[in-house]
C-alpha atoms as a printed R data frame, in Angstrom:
    type eleno elety resid chain resno       x       y       z
1   ATOM     1    CA   MET     A     1 -11.588 -18.927  24.262
2   ATOM     2    CA   THR     A     2  -8.809 -16.711  23.853
3   ATOM     3    CA   GLN     A     3  -5.833 -17.805  22.282
4   ATOM     4    CA   THR     A     4  -2.669 -18.066  23.299
5   ATOM     5    CA   ARG     A     5   0.411 -15.360  21.580
6   ATOM     6    CA   GLU     A     6   1.581 -18.046  19.183
7   ATOM     7    CA   ASP     A     7  -1.969 -19.410  18.014
8   ATOM     8    CA   PHE     A     8  -3.187 -15.627  17.883
9   ATOM     9    CA   GLU     A     9   0.147 -14.873  15.455
10  ATOM    10    CA   ALA     A    10  -0.431 -17.884  13.384
11  ATOM    11    CA   ARG     A    11  -4.339 -16.663  13.028
12  ATOM    12    CA   LEU     A    12  -3.201 -13.628  11.683
13  ATOM    13    CA   ARG     A    13  -0.446 -14.902   9.287
14  ATOM    14    CA   LYS     A    14  -3.052 -17.151   7.520
15  ATOM    15    CA   ILE     A    15  -5.133 -14.456   7.201
16  ATOM    16    CA   GLY     A    16  -2.236 -13.068   4.836
17  ATOM    17    CA   ALA     A    17  -1.536 -16.369   3.460
18  ATOM    18    CA   GLU     A    18  -4.815 -16.360   2.079
19  ATOM    19    CA   ARG     A    19  -6.012 -13.313   1.799
20  ATOM    20    CA   TYR     A    20  -3.320 -10.733   0.646
21  ATOM    21    CA   HIS     A    21  -3.081  -8.955  -2.792
22  ATOM    22    CA   ASP     A    22   0.146 -10.809  -4.037
23  ATOM    23    CA   LEU     A    23  -2.500 -13.665  -4.977
24  ATOM    24    CA   HIS     A    24  -4.455 -11.054  -7.339
25  ATOM    25    CA   PRO     A    25  -4.081 -11.910 -11.044
26  ATOM    26    CA   PHE     A    26  -2.835  -8.579 -11.578
27  ATOM    27    CA   HIS     A    27  -0.130  -9.098  -9.716
28  ATOM    28    CA   THR     A    28   0.934 -12.012 -11.795
29  ATOM    29    CA   LEU     A    29   0.475  -9.724 -14.747
30  ATOM    30    CA   LEU     A    30   2.333  -7.075 -13.974
31  ATOM    31    CA   HIS     A    31   5.117  -9.298 -12.699
32  ATOM    32    CA   ASP     A    32   5.663 -11.659 -15.309
33  ATOM    33    CA   GLY     A    33   5.832  -8.475 -17.706
34  ATOM    34    CA   GLY     A    34   2.313  -8.893 -19.037
35  ATOM    35    CA   CYS     A    35   1.296  -5.388 -18.392
36  ATOM    36    CA   SER     A    36   1.287  -2.954 -21.419
37  ATOM    37    CA   ALA     A    37   2.790   0.551 -20.782
38  ATOM    38    CA   ASP     A    38  -0.472   1.710 -20.100
39  ATOM    39    CA   GLN     A    39  -1.933  -0.650 -17.410
40  ATOM    40    CA   VAL     A    40   1.647  -0.545 -15.471
41  ATOM    41    CA   ARG     A    41   0.945   3.927 -15.909
42  ATOM    42    CA   ALA     A    42  -2.587   3.106 -14.446
43  ATOM    43    CA   TRP     A    43  -1.174   1.113 -11.726
44  ATOM    44    CA   VAL     A    44   1.238   4.078 -10.669
45  ATOM    45    CA   ILE     A    45  -1.784   6.703 -10.908
46  ATOM    46    CA   ASN     A    46  -4.045   4.607  -8.300
47  ATOM    47    CA   ARG     A    47  -1.475   3.138  -6.220
48  ATOM    48    CA   TYR     A    48   0.095   6.807  -5.508
49  ATOM    49    CA   TYR     A    49  -3.645   7.736  -4.269
50  ATOM    50    CA   TYR     A    50  -2.779   4.665  -1.520
51  ATOM    51    CA   GLN     A    51   1.086   6.087  -0.936
52  ATOM    52    CA   HIS     A    52  -0.580   9.770  -0.644
53  ATOM    53    CA   THR     A    53  -3.301   8.422   2.148
54  ATOM    54    CA   ILE     A    54  -0.415   6.457   4.555
55  ATOM    55    CA   PRO     A    55   0.886   9.272   5.791
56  ATOM    56    CA   MET     A    56  -2.643  11.059   6.562
57  ATOM    57    CA   LYS     A    57  -3.465   7.532   8.097
58  ATOM    58    CA   ASP     A    58  -0.600   7.663  10.437
59  ATOM    59    CA   ALA     A    59  -1.187  11.281  11.341
60  ATOM    60    CA   ALA     A    60  -5.018  10.757  11.941
61  ATOM    61    CA   PHE     A    61  -3.884   7.807  14.317
62  ATOM    62    CA   MET     A    62  -1.163   9.780  16.174
63  ATOM    63    CA   SER     A    63  -3.756  12.681  17.045
64  ATOM    64    CA   ARG     A    64  -5.719   9.638  18.959
65  ATOM    65    CA   VAL     A    65  -2.561   8.245  20.747
66  ATOM    66    CA   GLU     A    66  -1.861   9.916  24.744
67  ATOM    67    CA   ASP     A    67   1.145   7.652  25.200
68  ATOM    68    CA   PRO     A    68   4.175   9.621  24.014
69  ATOM    69    CA   ALA     A    69   5.930   6.194  23.491
70  ATOM    70    CA   LEU     A    70   3.823   4.760  20.939
71  ATOM    71    CA   ARG     A    71   3.664   8.078  19.288
72  ATOM    72    CA   ARG     A    72   7.270   8.175  19.337
73  ATOM    73    CA   ALA     A    73   7.538   4.669  17.781
74  ATOM    74    CA   TRP     A    74   4.870   5.786  15.395
75  ATOM    75    CA   ARG     A    75   6.261   9.005  14.445
76  ATOM    76    CA   SER     A    76   8.587   7.124  11.849
77  ATOM    77    CA   ARG     A    77   6.263   5.968   9.709
78  ATOM    78    CA   MET     A    78   5.614   9.072   8.633
79  ATOM    79    CA   GLU     A    79   8.715  10.419   7.873
80  ATOM    80    CA   ASP     A    80   9.205   7.226   6.268
81  ATOM    81    CA   HIS     A    81   6.806   8.468   3.471
82  ATOM    82    CA   ASP     A    82   6.723  12.399   3.407
83  ATOM    83    CA   GLY     A    83  10.368  12.304   3.850
84  ATOM    84    CA   THR     A    84  13.260  14.347   5.936
85  ATOM    85    CA   ALA     A    85  16.186  16.178   5.426
86  ATOM    86    CA   GLU     A    86  18.260  13.182   5.338
87  ATOM    87    CA   ASN     A    87  15.547  11.044   3.680
88  ATOM    88    CA   GLU     A    88  13.811  12.174   0.326
89  ATOM    89    CA   GLY     A    89  10.472   9.576   1.504
90  ATOM    90    CA   GLY     A    90   8.592   6.960  -0.033
91  ATOM    91    CA   ILE     A    91   6.353   9.625  -1.865
92  ATOM    92    CA   ARG     A    92   9.119  11.113  -3.698
93  ATOM    93    CA   ARG     A    93  10.537   7.790  -4.844
94  ATOM    94    CA   TRP     A    94   7.254   6.910  -6.135
95  ATOM    95    CA   MET     A    95   6.905   9.697  -8.190
96  ATOM    96    CA   ARG     A    96  10.537   8.946  -9.544
97  ATOM    97    CA   LEU     A    97   8.813   5.497 -10.458
98  ATOM    98    CA   ALA     A    98   5.793   7.724 -12.368
99  ATOM    99    CA   GLU     A    99   8.791   9.799 -14.292
100 ATOM   100    CA   ALA     A   100  10.170   6.773 -15.312
101 ATOM   101    CA   VAL     A   101   7.022   5.307 -16.725
102 ATOM   102    CA   GLY     A   102   6.881   8.448 -18.930
103 ATOM   103    CA   LEU     A   103   4.478   9.888 -16.585
104 ATOM   104    CA   ASP     A   104   3.941  14.014 -15.292
105 ATOM   105    CA   PRO     A   105   4.379  13.847 -12.074
106 ATOM   106    CA   ASP     A   106   2.616  16.382 -11.399
107 ATOM   107    CA   TYR     A   107  -0.929  14.956 -13.145
108 ATOM   108    CA   VAL     A   108  -0.027  12.016 -10.542
109 ATOM   109    CA   ALA     A   109   0.611  14.171  -7.415
110 ATOM   110    CA   SER     A   110  -2.596  15.608  -8.360
111 ATOM   111    CA   ARG     A   111  -4.951  12.806  -7.851
112 ATOM   112    CA   LYS     A   112  -6.759  13.373 -11.206
113 ATOM   113    CA   GLY     A   113  -7.907  10.212 -13.174
114 ATOM   114    CA   VAL     A   114  -7.912   7.648  -9.928
115 ATOM   115    CA   LEU     A   115 -10.453   5.268 -10.225
116 ATOM   116    CA   ALA     A   116 -13.369   5.719  -8.323
117 ATOM   117    CA   GLY     A   117 -13.058   1.920  -6.487
118 ATOM   118    CA   THR     A   118  -9.587   2.949  -5.843
119 ATOM   119    CA   ARG     A   119 -10.654   6.406  -3.972
120 ATOM   120    CA   PHE     A   120 -13.286   4.464  -2.170
121 ATOM   121    CA   ALA     A   121 -11.249   1.878  -0.714
122 ATOM   122    CA   CYS     A   122  -8.155   3.675   0.395
123 ATOM   123    CA   ASP     A   123 -10.923   6.777   1.844
124 ATOM   124    CA   ALA     A   124 -12.150   4.038   3.619
125 ATOM   125    CA   TYR     A   125  -9.141   2.708   5.318
126 ATOM   126    CA   LEU     A   126  -8.349   6.584   6.549
127 ATOM   127    CA   HIS     A   127 -12.001   6.819   8.122
128 ATOM   128    CA   PHE     A   128 -11.723   3.040   9.729
129 ATOM   129    CA   VAL     A   129  -7.945   4.351  11.477
130 ATOM   130    CA   ARG     A   130  -9.755   7.196  12.320
131 ATOM   131    CA   GLU     A   131 -13.046   5.788  13.933
132 ATOM   132    CA   LYS     A   132 -11.717   2.295  15.484
133 ATOM   133    CA   SER     A   133  -9.839   1.275  18.361
134 ATOM   134    CA   LEU     A   134  -6.063   1.787  18.309
135 ATOM   135    CA   LEU     A   135  -5.856  -1.587  18.767
136 ATOM   136    CA   GLU     A   136  -7.992  -2.453  15.213
137 ATOM   137    CA   ALA     A   137  -6.031   0.387  14.077
138 ATOM   138    CA   VAL     A   138  -2.503  -1.076  14.728
139 ATOM   139    CA   ALA     A   139  -3.845  -4.434  13.517
140 ATOM   140    CA   SER     A   140  -4.868  -3.372  10.059
141 ATOM   141    CA   SER     A   141  -0.901  -1.863   9.712
142 ATOM   142    CA   LEU     A   142  -0.167  -5.848   9.617
143 ATOM   143    CA   THR     A   143  -0.622  -6.437   5.863
144 ATOM   144    CA   GLU     A   144   3.278  -5.082   6.671
145 ATOM   145    CA   LEU     A   145   3.883  -8.472   7.607
146 ATOM   146    CA   PHE     A   146   3.348  -9.809   3.607
147 ATOM   147    CA   ALA     A   147   5.083  -6.619   1.874
148 ATOM   148    CA   PRO     A   148   8.522  -8.075   1.792
149 ATOM   149    CA   LYS     A   149   7.788 -10.637  -0.526
150 ATOM   150    CA   ILE     A   150   5.588  -8.613  -2.941
151 ATOM   151    CA   HIS     A   151   8.173  -6.361  -2.667
152 ATOM   152    CA   ALA     A   152  10.984  -8.627  -3.598
153 ATOM   153    CA   ASN     A   153   8.870 -10.591  -6.568
154 ATOM   154    CA   ARG     A   154   8.018  -6.920  -7.591
155 ATOM   155    CA   ILE     A   155  11.746  -5.792  -7.850
156 ATOM   156    CA   GLU     A   156  12.815  -9.334  -9.315
157 ATOM   157    CA   GLY     A   157   9.895  -9.007 -12.150
158 ATOM   158    CA   LEU     A   158  10.069  -5.640 -13.140
159 ATOM   159    CA   LEU     A   159  13.850  -5.498 -13.564
160 ATOM   160    CA   LYS     A   160  13.613  -8.794 -15.765
161 ATOM   161    CA   ASN     A   161  10.432  -7.675 -17.713
162 ATOM   162    CA   TYR     A   162   9.910  -3.787 -18.377
163 ATOM   163    CA   ASP     A   163  12.772  -1.601 -19.726
164 ATOM   164    CA   PHE     A   164  11.636   1.363 -17.051
165 ATOM   165    CA   ALA     A   165  13.064  -0.704 -14.698
166 ATOM   166    CA   ASP     A   166  16.325   0.098 -12.789
167 ATOM   167    CA   ASP     A   167  17.666   1.012  -9.040
168 ATOM   168    CA   SER     A   168  16.406   4.466  -9.716
169 ATOM   169    CA   SER     A   169  12.960   3.711 -10.433
170 ATOM   170    CA   LEU     A   170  12.577   0.971  -8.055
171 ATOM   171    CA   SER     A   171  14.208   2.286  -5.188
172 ATOM   172    CA   TYR     A   172  10.423   2.921  -3.400
173 ATOM   173    CA   PHE     A   173  10.047  -1.079  -2.998
174 ATOM   174    CA   GLN     A   174  14.112  -1.462  -2.275
175 ATOM   175    CA   THR     A   175  13.809   1.169   0.391
176 ATOM   176    CA   ARG     A   176  10.456  -0.587   1.746
177 ATOM   177    CA   LEU     A   177  12.278  -4.053   2.258
178 ATOM   178    CA   LYS     A   178  14.580  -2.264   4.909
179 ATOM   179    CA   GLU     A   179  11.807   0.112   6.427
180 ATOM   180    CA   ALA     A   180   8.884  -2.475   6.661
181 ATOM   181    CA   PRO     A   181  10.580  -5.119   8.958
182 ATOM   182    CA   LYS     A   182  10.925  -2.408  11.789
183 ATOM   183    CA   ASP     A   183   7.555  -1.375  11.326
184 ATOM   184    CA   VAL     A   184   6.038  -4.842  11.470
185 ATOM   185    CA   ALA     A   185   8.317  -6.086  14.295
186 ATOM   186    CA   PHE     A   186   6.507  -3.094  16.359
187 ATOM   187    CA   GLY     A   187   3.234  -3.616  15.374
188 ATOM   188    CA   LEU     A   188   3.180  -7.033  15.824
189 ATOM   189    CA   ALA     A   189   4.731  -7.056  18.965
190 ATOM   190    CA   TRP     A   190   1.937  -4.464  20.109
191 ATOM   191    CA   VAL     A   191  -1.202  -6.251  18.644
192 ATOM   192    CA   LEU     A   192   0.261  -9.389  20.454
193 ATOM   193    CA   ASP     A   193   0.604  -7.793  23.833
194 ATOM   194    CA   HIS     A   194  -2.777  -5.585  23.482
195 ATOM   195    CA   ALA     A   195  -5.352  -8.234  22.181
196 ATOM   196    CA   ASP     A   196  -5.270  -9.978  25.502
197 ATOM   197    CA   THR     A   197  -8.902 -11.311  25.466
198 ATOM   198    CA   ALA     A   198 -10.722 -12.988  22.662
199 ATOM   199    CA   GLU     A   199 -12.864 -10.185  21.965
200 ATOM   200    CA   LYS     A   200  -9.824  -8.024  21.265
201 ATOM   201    CA   GLN     A   201  -8.213 -10.826  19.369
202 ATOM   202    CA   ASP     A   202 -11.459 -11.050  17.273
203 ATOM   203    CA   ALA     A   203 -11.527  -7.115  16.431
204 ATOM   204    CA   ALA     A   204  -7.423  -7.399  15.694
205 ATOM   205    CA   ALA     A   205  -8.094 -10.250  13.140
206 ATOM   206    CA   ASN     A   206 -10.949  -8.935  11.464
207 ATOM   207    CA   ALA     A   207  -9.195  -5.468  11.063
208 ATOM   208    CA   LEU     A   208  -6.526  -7.373   9.144
209 ATOM   209    CA   ALA     A   209  -8.769  -8.912   6.927
210 ATOM   210    CA   PHE     A   210 -10.429  -5.256   6.445
211 ATOM   211    CA   LYS     A   211  -6.977  -4.175   5.270
212 ATOM   212    CA   THR     A   212  -6.357  -7.261   2.945
213 ATOM   213    CA   ASP     A   213  -9.989  -6.251   1.409
214 ATOM   214    CA   VAL     A   214  -8.445  -2.303   0.747
215 ATOM   215    CA   LEU     A   215  -5.632  -3.569  -0.833
216 ATOM   216    CA   TRP     A   216  -7.658  -6.353  -3.393
217 ATOM   217    CA   ALA     A   217 -10.597  -3.945  -3.736
218 ATOM   218    CA   GLN     A   218  -7.640  -1.392  -5.530
219 ATOM   219    CA   LEU     A   219  -6.646  -4.169  -7.485
220 ATOM   220    CA   ASP     A   220 -10.248  -5.126  -8.653
221 ATOM   221    CA   ALA     A   221 -10.748  -1.760  -9.744
222 ATOM   222    CA   LEU     A   222  -7.355  -1.488 -12.014
223 ATOM   223    CA   TRP     A   223  -8.456  -4.973 -13.444
224 ATOM   224    CA   GLY     A   224 -11.820  -4.241 -14.573
225 ATOM   225    CA   ALA     A   225 -10.953  -0.544 -15.999
226 ATOM   226    CA   TYR     A   226  -7.501  -1.602 -17.867
227 ATOM   227    CA   VAL     A   227  -7.433  -5.190 -18.163
228 ATOM   228    CA   GLU     A   228 -10.808  -7.036 -18.311
229 ATOM   229    CA   PRO     A   229 -13.310  -5.865 -19.449
230 ATOM   230    CA   ALA     A   230 -11.095  -2.564 -20.094
231 ATOM   231    CA   ARG     A   231 -14.138  -0.553 -19.259
232 ATOM   232    CA   ILE     A   232 -12.696   2.474 -18.158
233 ATOM   233    CA   PRO     A   233 -15.206   4.598 -16.016
234 ATOM   234    CA   PRO     A   234 -16.209   8.169 -16.544
235 ATOM   235    CA   GLY     A   235 -13.720  10.536 -14.943
236 ATOM   236    CA   ALA     A   236 -10.847   7.715 -14.674
237 ATOM   237    CA   TRP     A   237  -7.095   8.033 -16.538
238 ATOM   238    CA   GLN     A   238  -7.319   7.640 -19.728
239 ATOM   239    CA   PRO     A   239  -4.364   6.573 -21.887
240 ATOM   240    CA   GLY     A   240  -2.383   9.512 -23.255
241 ATOM   241    CA   GLU     A   241  -3.441  11.891 -20.350
242 ATOM   242    CA   GLY     A   242  -1.187  13.297 -18.050
243 ATOM   243    CA   LEU     A   243   2.197  12.221 -19.643
244 ATOM   244    CA   LEU     A   244   5.598  13.814 -19.611
245 ATOM   245    CA   LEU     A   245   6.006  16.102 -22.781
246 ATOM   246    CA   LYS     A   246   8.854  14.479 -24.183
247 ATOM   247    CA   ARG     A   247   7.338  11.438 -24.168
248 ATOM   248    CA   ALA     A   248   4.017  12.214 -25.399
249 ATOM   249    CA   SER     A   249   4.551  12.922 -28.868
């Protein structure tokens, strides 16, 4: 049976309440100041791969959209990450964080040392958006519904617990607090408008659950490699690699 618009939105929000990666123990460790400098660096390196994938995902989505109005509405997402003449963009802001924790931004941009689990999760997301319906692709972006909370908690926790944290190094998260609500308002309305059958609602809900799995899998990979049992797989970043020269001594 097709759910009402209100009930379907509640269903989507319940997925986030139960499955969003703010529940992962790595985030508790990070936000409470329990991560070592190398664990923070591992997170920055691996999370960059996700940041790198997002505008590619959005470009893949837009290449399939025939409606100019939808393309215009979606275009700002790429600009938010890649930047414009007036906006340096999220990727550059992430590199500022990388430098603040002592990483060479060229090393981070090379994507060397990224965990296989991170690659597989992010690449799966890119393939999902390329291959699934437009409804499922948009629905998968709705993890943004839950992002402002985790960004706010992250800013508070990092500022409180780490010397590298300041307005410059955390500008990515501060800016996303302003950008994400605009994106999610459009995406949520679009999904609610277009998921007009029970089958489409199920597909959209499953797409959102898939995206929570993508985010969770990345933290599972980080946890296993750098926290417990701290078994770094072959080819992954090793502490001491990719550091800024001034901090490598």
